[in-house]
C-alpha positions as CSV (number, residue, x, y, z in Angstrom):
1,M,-19.4,93.1,14.5
2,A,-19.4,92.7,18.3
3,S,-20.7,89.5,19.8
4,R,-24.4,89.7,20.6
5,I,-26.6,87.7,22.9
6,P,-29.8,86.4,21.2
7,L,-32.9,88.5,21.7
8,V,-35.8,86.8,23.6
9,L,-39.3,87.9,24.6
10,D,-39.6,89.1,28.2
11,E,-43.1,87.9,29.0
12,T,-43.2,90.2,32.1
13,S,-42.7,93.4,30.2
14,N,-43.7,92.1,26.8
15,R,-40.5,93.5,25.4
16,L,-37.6,92.1,23.4
17,R,-34.4,91.9,25.3
18,E,-31.1,90.1,25.3
19,L,-31.1,86.6,26.9
20,P,-30.5,87.2,30.6
21,N,-27.4,85.7,32.2
22,G,-28.2,82.3,33.7
23,D,-31.2,81.5,31.4
24,D,-31.1,78.7,28.9
25,L,-31.8,79.0,25.2
26,N,-34.3,76.3,24.4
27,L,-34.2,75.4,20.7
28,A,-36.5,72.3,20.9
29,G,-37.7,71.5,17.4
30,N,-35.2,73.8,15.8
31,N,-31.7,73.4,14.2
32,I,-28.6,75.6,14.1
33,T,-27.2,75.7,10.6
34,G,-24.3,77.6,9.0
35,L,-22.3,77.7,12.2
36,I,-18.7,78.5,11.4
37,S,-17.2,77.7,14.8
38,L,-18.4,76.9,18.3
39,S,-16.5,78.1,21.4
40,T,-17.6,77.2,24.9
41,T,-16.2,77.6,28.4
42,G,-17.9,74.4,29.6
43,G,-18.6,71.0,28.1
44,I,-20.8,70.0,25.2
45,T,-23.4,67.3,25.8
46,V,-24.7,65.7,22.6
47,G,-27.7,63.4,22.8
48,G,-27.2,61.9,19.3
49,A,-24.2,61.3,17.1
50,L,-21.5,64.0,17.0
51,N,-20.3,64.2,13.4
52,V,-17.2,66.4,12.7
53,T,-16.1,66.8,9.1
54,G,-13.0,68.8,9.9
55,E,-10.4,68.5,12.6
56,S,-11.4,68.0,16.2
57,N,-8.8,69.2,18.8
58,A,-9.3,68.3,22.4
59,N,-7.1,67.7,25.4
60,I,-9.5,65.0,26.7
61,M,-12.3,63.4,24.6
62,Q,-14.7,61.0,26.2
63,A,-17.2,59.0,24.1
64,T,-19.0,55.6,24.4
65,T,-18.6,55.1,20.6
66,A,-16.3,57.3,18.4
67,T,-15.4,57.0,14.7
68,F,-12.3,58.8,13.3
69,T,-11.0,58.9,9.7
70,T,-7.7,60.3,11.0
71,M,-6.6,60.4,14.6
72,N,-3.5,62.1,16.1
73,A,-3.4,61.5,19.8
74,T,-0.6,61.4,22.3
75,T,-2.5,59.0,24.6
76,V,-5.4,56.6,23.6
77,D,-7.4,55.0,26.4
78,A,-10.2,52.8,25.1
79,T,-11.8,49.5,26.1
80,N,-12.3,48.4,22.5
81,F,-10.2,50.3,19.9
82,L,-11.1,49.4,16.4
83,Q,-9.2,50.2,13.2
84,N,-11.3,49.7,10.0
85,G,-13.8,47.6,12.0
86,Q,-11.0,45.3,13.4
87,P,-9.2,45.3,16.8
88,F,-6.4,47.8,16.8
89,T,-3.9,45.0,17.6
90,S,-4.7,43.3,14.3
91,G,-4.0,46.4,12.4
92,V,-0.4,46.9,13.8
93,Q,2.1,44.1,13.3
94,A,5.6,44.3,14.7
95,D,8.4,43.9,12.2
96,F,11.8,42.9,13.5
97,N,13.5,44.3,10.5
98,E,11.8,47.7,10.7
99,L,14.5,50.3,11.3
100,V,12.4,53.5,11.3
101,P,11.5,54.4,14.9
102,T,8.4,56.3,14.0
103,S,6.9,53.4,12.2
104,P,4.1,51.5,14.0
105,A,5.9,48.3,13.2
106,F,9.1,49.4,14.8
107,I,10.1,47.3,17.8
108,L,11.8,49.0,20.8
109,N,14.6,47.6,22.9
110,K,15.5,44.9,20.4
111,P,18.4,42.6,21.7
112,N,21.7,43.0,20.0
113,I,22.3,39.8,18.1
114,P,26.0,39.3,17.2
115,D,26.7,38.4,13.6
116,D,30.2,37.0,14.3
117,V,31.9,35.2,17.2
118,N,34.2,38.3,17.5
119,D,31.1,40.3,18.6
120,L,30.8,38.0,21.7
121,Q,32.4,38.9,25.1
122,D,34.1,36.3,27.1
123,V,32.6,37.4,30.4
124,D,33.2,34.0,32.2
125,G,36.7,33.6,30.7
126,L,35.8,30.5,28.8
127,L,38.2,31.4,26.0
128,G,42.0,31.4,26.6
129,G,43.5,29.5,29.4
130,G,40.2,28.3,30.8
131,F,39.1,26.5,27.6
132,S,41.0,23.5,26.4
133,G,39.5,23.6,22.9
134,D,38.3,20.0,23.2
135,F,34.7,19.5,22.0
136,N,34.1,17.1,24.9
137,D,34.9,19.9,27.4
138,L,31.8,21.9,26.2
139,I,28.6,21.8,28.3
140,N,25.1,21.4,26.8
141,I,26.6,19.4,23.9
142,P,23.8,18.6,21.4
143,S,23.0,15.0,20.7
144,I,24.7,14.1,17.4
145,P,23.4,10.9,15.9
146,V,26.0,8.4,14.8
147,D,23.6,6.0,13.0
148,I,20.5,6.4,10.8
149,Q,18.5,4.5,13.5
150,D,19.2,7.4,15.9
151,L,17.2,9.8,13.6
152,T,13.5,10.4,14.0
153,D,11.6,10.4,10.7
154,N,9.0,13.0,11.6
155,N,8.3,13.9,8.0
156,A,8.2,10.3,6.7
157,I,11.2,10.9,4.5
158,I,12.6,7.4,4.8
159,P,10.4,4.9,2.8
160,D,9.4,1.7,4.4
161,D,8.3,-0.1,1.2
162,I,9.6,-0.4,-2.3
163,E,6.4,1.2,-3.5
164,D,7.5,4.4,-1.7
165,L,10.7,4.7,-3.9
166,T,11.0,6.5,-7.2
167,D,12.8,4.4,-9.8
168,N,14.5,7.3,-11.7
169,S,17.2,5.1,-13.1
170,N,14.7,2.3,-14.2
171,L,16.4,-0.3,-12.1
172,L,13.2,-2.2,-11.5
173,V,11.7,-4.2,-14.3
174,T,8.0,-4.9,-14.8
175,N,8.3,-7.9,-17.2
176,F,9.8,-11.3,-16.8
177,L,13.2,-11.5,-18.5
178,D,14.7,-14.5,-20.2
179,L,17.3,-16.3,-18.1
180,E,20.7,-16.7,-19.6
181,D,20.7,-20.5,-19.3
182,T,17.2,-21.0,-20.8
183,A,15.9,-21.3,-24.3
184,D,15.5,-18.1,-26.3
185,T,11.7,-18.5,-26.6
186,Y,8.8,-19.9,-24.6
187,T,6.6,-20.6,-27.6
188,G,4.9,-24.0,-27.3
189,Q,5.9,-24.4,-23.7
190,A,2.6,-23.6,-22.0
191,D,1.5,-25.7,-19.0
192,K,5.0,-27.0,-18.4
193,L,7.3,-26.9,-15.5
194,I,10.9,-25.4,-15.6
195,T,13.4,-27.6,-13.9
196,V,17.2,-27.7,-13.6
197,N,18.8,-30.3,-15.8
198,S,20.8,-33.2,-14.3
199,G,24.1,-31.6,-15.0
200,E,22.9,-28.4,-13.2
201,T,24.2,-26.4,-16.2
202,G,20.8,-25.1,-17.3
203,V,17.1,-25.5,-17.1
204,G,14.5,-27.3,-19.2
205,F,10.8,-28.0,-19.5
206,I,8.7,-31.0,-18.2
207,G,5.3,-31.6,-19.7
208,Q,2.3,-33.8,-18.8
209,T,3.8,-36.9,-20.3
210,E,6.8,-36.9,-18.0
211,L,4.6,-36.2,-15.0
212,T,2.2,-39.1,-15.6
213,L,3.1,-42.2,-13.6
214,D,1.8,-45.7,-14.3
215,S,1.1,-48.4,-11.8
216,G,4.4,-50.1,-12.5
217,Q,6.3,-46.9,-11.6
218,V,4.3,-46.6,-8.4
219,T,4.8,-50.2,-7.2
220,G,8.4,-50.1,-8.3
221,A,9.0,-47.0,-6.2
222,L,7.5,-48.9,-3.3
223,G,9.7,-51.9,-3.9
224,F,7.0,-54.2,-5.4
225,T,6.9,-56.1,-8.6
226,P,3.5,-55.9,-10.4
227,Y,1.6,-59.1,-11.0
228,D,1.0,-59.6,-14.7
229,G,-1.0,-62.8,-14.5
230,N,2.1,-65.0,-14.9
231,A,5.0,-63.8,-12.9
232,N,4.2,-63.4,-9.1
233,A,7.5,-62.4,-7.6
234,N,5.9,-61.0,-4.4
235,L,3.6,-64.0,-4.0
236,Y,0.3,-62.1,-4.3
237,A,-2.9,-64.2,-3.4
238,T,-4.7,-65.3,-6.6
239,R,-8.1,-66.9,-7.2
240,A,-6.5,-70.3,-7.5
241,D,-5.1,-70.0,-4.0
242,F,-8.6,-70.1,-2.6
243,S,-9.9,-73.8,-2.6
244,G,-12.4,-75.8,-0.6
245,I,-14.9,-74.5,1.9
246,G,-14.5,-73.8,5.6
247,D,-12.7,-71.4,7.8
248,I,-10.0,-69.4,5.9
249,S,-6.4,-70.0,6.8
250,Y,-3.2,-68.7,5.2
251,D,0.0,-70.7,4.6
252,Q,2.9,-68.3,4.8
253,T,5.2,-70.9,3.1
254,T,3.1,-71.4,0.0
255,G,1.2,-68.1,0.2
256,E,-2.1,-70.0,-0.2
257,F,-5.5,-69.4,1.5
258,S,-7.9,-72.3,2.2
259,F,-11.2,-73.1,4.0
260,N,-10.9,-75.5,6.9
261,N,-14.6,-76.3,7.7
262,G,-17.6,-77.4,5.6
263,S,-20.0,-74.7,6.7
264,A,-19.2,-72.5,3.7
265,Y,-19.0,-69.3,5.8
266,L,-16.8,-67.7,8.3
267,T,-17.8,-69.4,11.5
268,A,-15.2,-67.5,13.4
269,E,-17.3,-64.3,12.9
270,V,-20.3,-63.9,15.3
271,D,-22.7,-61.0,14.5
272,T,-25.9,-59.7,16.2
273,L,-28.4,-57.2,15.0
274,D,-26.9,-54.7,17.5
275,S,-23.4,-55.1,16.0
276,V,-24.7,-54.8,12.4
277,T,-26.7,-51.7,13.1
278,T,-23.7,-50.2,14.8
279,R,-22.0,-50.3,11.3
280,G,-25.1,-48.9,9.6
281,G,-28.6,-48.5,11.0
282,T,-30.7,-48.0,7.9
283,T,-31.6,-50.1,4.9
284,T,-33.9,-49.8,1.8
285,N,-34.5,-53.6,1.8
286,S,-37.6,-55.2,3.3
287,I,-37.2,-56.8,6.8
288,G,-39.4,-59.7,7.9
289,V,-39.6,-60.5,11.6
290,T,-41.8,-63.0,13.6
291,N,-42.1,-60.7,16.5
292,L,-40.9,-57.0,16.9
293,T,-40.2,-55.8,20.4
294,A,-39.2,-52.1,20.7
295,T,-38.3,-50.5,24.0
296,G,-37.9,-47.1,22.3
297,G,-39.8,-45.4,19.4
298,V,-40.6,-46.9,16.1
299,T,-40.3,-44.5,13.1
300,A,-41.6,-45.5,9.8
301,G,-42.7,-43.8,6.6
302,S,-45.7,-46.2,6.4
303,L,-46.7,-49.1,8.6
304,S,-48.6,-52.1,7.1
305,L,-49.9,-54.8,9.4
306,A,-51.3,-58.1,8.3
307,S,-52.6,-59.0,11.7
308,D,-54.0,-57.2,14.8
309,L,-52.2,-54.3,16.4
310,T,-52.4,-54.8,20.2
311,F,-51.1,-52.3,22.7
312,D,-50.4,-54.0,26.1
313,V,-49.3,-51.2,28.3
314,T,-50.2,-49.9,31.7
315,G,-50.0,-46.2,30.8
316,N,-51.6,-44.0,28.1
317,I,-51.3,-44.6,24.4
318,I,-50.8,-41.4,22.3
319,I,-51.0,-41.4,18.5
320,D,-49.8,-38.0,17.4
321,V,-49.7,-37.2,13.7
322,N,-47.5,-34.2,13.0
323,S,-44.6,-33.1,10.7
324,G,-42.3,-30.6,12.3
325,G,-45.0,-29.3,14.6
326,T,-47.6,-29.1,11.8
327,G,-50.6,-31.3,12.4
328,G,-51.5,-34.1,10.0
329,T,-54.5,-36.3,9.5
330,L,-55.1,-39.5,11.4
331,T,-57.5,-41.8,9.5
332,L,-59.2,-44.7,11.3
333,G,-61.2,-47.2,9.4
334,G,-60.7,-46.8,5.7
335,Q,-62.6,-49.7,4.2
336,G,-63.2,-51.3,7.6
337,S,-64.9,-50.2,10.8
338,V,-63.6,-48.5,13.9
339,I,-64.8,-49.8,17.3
340,F,-64.2,-47.8,20.5
341,N,-64.3,-50.6,23.1
342,S,-63.5,-48.4,26.1
343,F,-64.8,-48.6,29.7
344,D,-64.5,-44.8,30.0
345,A,-65.8,-42.0,27.7
346,V,-64.0,-41.4,24.4
347,T,-62.9,-37.7,24.5
348,T,-61.7,-35.3,21.8
349,N,-60.3,-31.8,21.8
350,S,-61.9,-30.9,18.4
351,S,-65.1,-31.6,16.4
352,F,-66.1,-34.9,14.8
353,Q,-66.5,-33.8,11.2
354,P,-67.5,-35.9,8.2
355,A,-65.3,-35.9,5.1
356,T,-66.3,-33.6,2.2
357,G,-69.2,-35.1,0.2
358,V,-70.0,-37.7,2.8
359,T,-73.3,-37.8,4.7
360,A,-72.4,-39.4,8.1
361,N,-74.7,-40.8,10.8
362,V,-74.4,-40.8,14.6
363,G,-75.9,-44.1,15.5
364,S,-78.0,-46.2,13.3
365,T,-81.4,-48.0,13.1
366,G,-81.4,-50.8,15.7
367,D,-78.2,-49.4,17.3
368,P,-79.3,-46.1,18.7
369,F,-77.6,-44.1,21.5
370,D,-79.3,-44.1,24.8
371,F,-78.7,-40.5,25.5
372,G,-77.4,-37.5,23.6
373,Y,-76.2,-34.4,25.5
374,F,-75.7,-31.1,23.6
375,N,-75.3,-27.5,24.7
376,T,-76.5,-26.5,21.2
377,L,-78.2,-28.8,18.7
378,V,-78.3,-27.6,15.1
379,P,-80.1,-30.5,13.2
380,G,-80.8,-30.6,9.5
381,A,-83.9,-32.7,10.3
382,I,-85.3,-34.7,13.3
383,S,-86.9,-38.0,12.5
384,P,-89.1,-39.1,15.5
385,P,-89.7,-42.7,16.4
386,A,-92.9,-44.6,15.6
387,G,-94.2,-44.0,19.2
388,N,-94.5,-40.8,21.1
389,F,-91.8,-38.1,20.6
390,A,-91.2,-35.7,23.5
391,L,-89.1,-32.5,23.7
392,T,-89.0,-31.8,27.4
393,A,-87.4,-28.8,29.1
394,T,-87.2,-29.7,32.7
395,G,-86.5,-27.4,35.7
396,A,-88.3,-24.5,37.3
397,N,-89.6,-21.8,34.9
398,S,-87.9,-23.7,32.0
399,V,-88.8,-22.5,28.4
400,L,-88.8,-24.6,25.2
401,T,-88.3,-22.2,22.3
402,L,-89.1,-23.1,18.7
403,G,-87.3,-20.2,16.9
404,A,-88.0,-20.7,13.2
405,V,-87.1,-17.7,11.0
406,R,-90.6,-17.5,9.4
407,K,-93.1,-19.9,10.9
408,V,-93.6,-23.1,12.8
409,T,-95.8,-25.6,10.9
410,L,-97.8,-28.2,12.8
411,S,-99.1,-31.2,10.9
412,A,-101.1,-32.4,13.9
413,A,-103.5,-30.8,16.4
414,L,-101.9,-28.3,18.8
415,Q,-102.6,-29.1,22.5
416,V,-102.0,-26.6,25.2
417,P,-101.6,-27.8,28.8
418,E,-104.7,-28.0,31.0
419,L,-104.2,-26.2,34.3
420,T,-106.3,-25.8,37.3
421,D,-107.0,-22.4,38.9
422,A,-104.4,-23.2,41.5
423,Q,-101.8,-24.1,38.9
424,M,-102.4,-20.9,36.9
425,L,-102.0,-18.8,40.1
426,A,-98.8,-20.7,41.0
427,L,-97.1,-19.5,37.8
428,A,-94.7,-16.7,38.7
429,S,-95.8,-14.3,36.0
430,P,-97.4,-15.1,32.7
431,A,-95.6,-13.8,29.7
432,N,-97.0,-12.0,26.6
433,G,-98.6,-14.6,24.3
434,E,-98.5,-17.5,26.7
435,I,-101.6,-19.7,26.2
436,V,-103.0,-22.3,28.6
437,F,-106.3,-24.3,28.8
438,N,-108.1,-23.9,32.2
439,S,-110.1,-26.7,33.8
440,T,-113.2,-24.4,33.4
441,N,-112.9,-25.2,29.7
442,R,-111.7,-21.8,28.7
443,M,-108.6,-20.6,26.9
444,Y,-106.4,-18.0,28.6
445,M,-103.6,-15.9,27.2
446,G,-101.0,-14.1,29.3
447,Y,-100.2,-10.4,28.8
448,I,-98.3,-7.7,30.7
449,D,-99.9,-4.4,31.6
450,A,-98.1,-1.2,30.8
451,Y,-98.5,-0.2,34.4
452,P,-98.0,-1.9,36.7
453,D,-95.5,-4.2,34.9
454,T,-97.1,-7.5,36.1
455,G,-98.4,-10.4,34.1
456,Q,-102.1,-11.2,34.0
457,W,-104.3,-14.0,32.5
458,V,-107.1,-12.9,30.2
459,S,-109.8,-15.0,28.6
460,L,-109.0,-15.7,25.0
461,N,-112.2,-14.9,22.9
462,V,-112.9,-13.6,19.4
463,S,-113.6,-9.9,19.1
464,Y,-117.2,-8.8,19.7
465,G,-118.9,-5.5,18.9
466,G,-117.8,-3.3,16.0
467,E,-115.9,-4.4,12.9
468,P,-112.3,-5.3,13.8
469,A,-109.9,-2.5,13.2
470,G,-106.7,-3.0,11.2
471,T,-105.9,-5.4,8.4
472,T,-108.4,-8.2,7.8
473,H,-107.4,-11.5,6.3
474,D,-108.9,-14.8,5.1
475,G,-109.9,-17.0,8.0
476,M,-110.2,-14.2,10.5
477,I,-113.2,-14.7,12.9
478,A,-115.1,-11.9,14.7
479,A,-118.6,-11.6,16.3
480,S,-120.9,-8.7,15.4
481,D,-123.3,-7.2,17.9
482,G,-125.9,-6.0,15.3
483,D,-125.7,-2.5,16.7
484,N,-122.2,-1.2,16.2
485,W,-121.6,-3.7,13.4
486,D,-124.4,-5.4,11.5
487,P,-123.0,-7.2,8.4
488,Q,-126.2,-9.3,8.1
489,G,-128.6,-6.4,8.4
490,D,-131.0,-8.1,10.9
491,E,-129.7,-6.2,13.9
492,N,-128.8,-9.5,15.6
493,S,-125.5,-10.8,16.9
494,H,-123.7,-13.3,14.6
495,L,-120.3,-15.1,14.4
496,N,-118.6,-14.3,11.1
497,V,-115.5,-15.4,9.2
498,Y,-113.6,-13.3,6.6
499,L,-113.4,-15.2,3.3
500,D,-112.6,-14.0,-0.3
501,G,-112.7,-10.3,0.7
502,A,-116.0,-10.4,2.6
503,W,-117.4,-11.3,6.0
504,T,-119.5,-14.5,5.8
505,L,-122.0,-15.7,8.4
506,I,-121.0,-18.7,10.5
507,V,-123.7,-18.7,13.2
């Protein structure tokens, strides 16, 4: 069948006709299947992968990425050429012994390596008349070691310790062997020394008995004869040699010691307390002195004095009780009294605190303090004197506050100050609840208005008019006007007191 051009719709004449020359065949969304062969006069552009199951013959093939199962090419030009996923150079290895020229491992232009000296050429005429045959006439002679020290032990072949050797012949022994000139057994010879005998023909054993030396052997080795109570060959001094009293002297002729004076002690020796304490400065014995003068410190575990302790110094006296920086307790008094007889004030950096279980006093009856100054006074009780007792807060606008938690109980009449009109007006500003007695014989109480915020004096009277509002209580006094409130029922004004749950007439 002759080759045909595909039929297409001519939209101008609405007829089917062959594809005109120069037009493109658009197969968008369609596939070409069952194609046996494809022949083009131009190139083929493939947007996706080009998969060829058969052979692909091309003079020049260009591709960004190409995969071949088998490739026969005269020339391969590729940036990255992979064989089985690996670089091509890793897939081809040169083999010097490969003799087949078509093998990929065959090496071209291999040098001719002679197998025998006869294959060599004497280009420089080294052999024959120009070569003497002497080894020393050669050039580039290798360094031949003449001693084992000239060798370098790069592989650590030469051992440097006996532990590195292998004892294949069992030359080394691991147990102590019997010497030929010793006894056949060591049984019963524990804790003994092996020594060479006097004839130097063998060895023997020395035990503890032979090694124990007595005093005679020691003194004999030193050239002395021991004194046995009778013989005195070296003229040792004995108790009988000391006779009389006095200074000690020694007679070299008789070997006797004697005292030369009647004082019964060594008068030639002169000791002071300084020289004695140089040899040892401490003692556990008691020391009695008439007077003790110390220019330095006195350290004692306890200090007991039978008489007064008087400090006569021009500077300060500090008594510090501590042990390694930890404060102790300084107790003054005990069963006696402590008197501070000082011209200046006695000061302390901490509180005066009585001992546990002891009720202490500050001052006493007949010996009171003239003044007591406290920033804060927290008394358990205040006992006033027989006369007047005054608590006075001095200074301008001073306030004396009695701040009991619940109430202040007065066992005597309460007297408020009597002020003139001028004195009341001179007060800066009366406070809420402040009560005074005016010279006009009226009581006044101070209060502060909500607005303006200034204090005012108001006359302090009982309520008058209607029945007092709020909670009533026994002892409450109020005046009824007989109109708004008429507890008596006579339409008259009366002064009433609230007692036992009812208002009772007073006046």
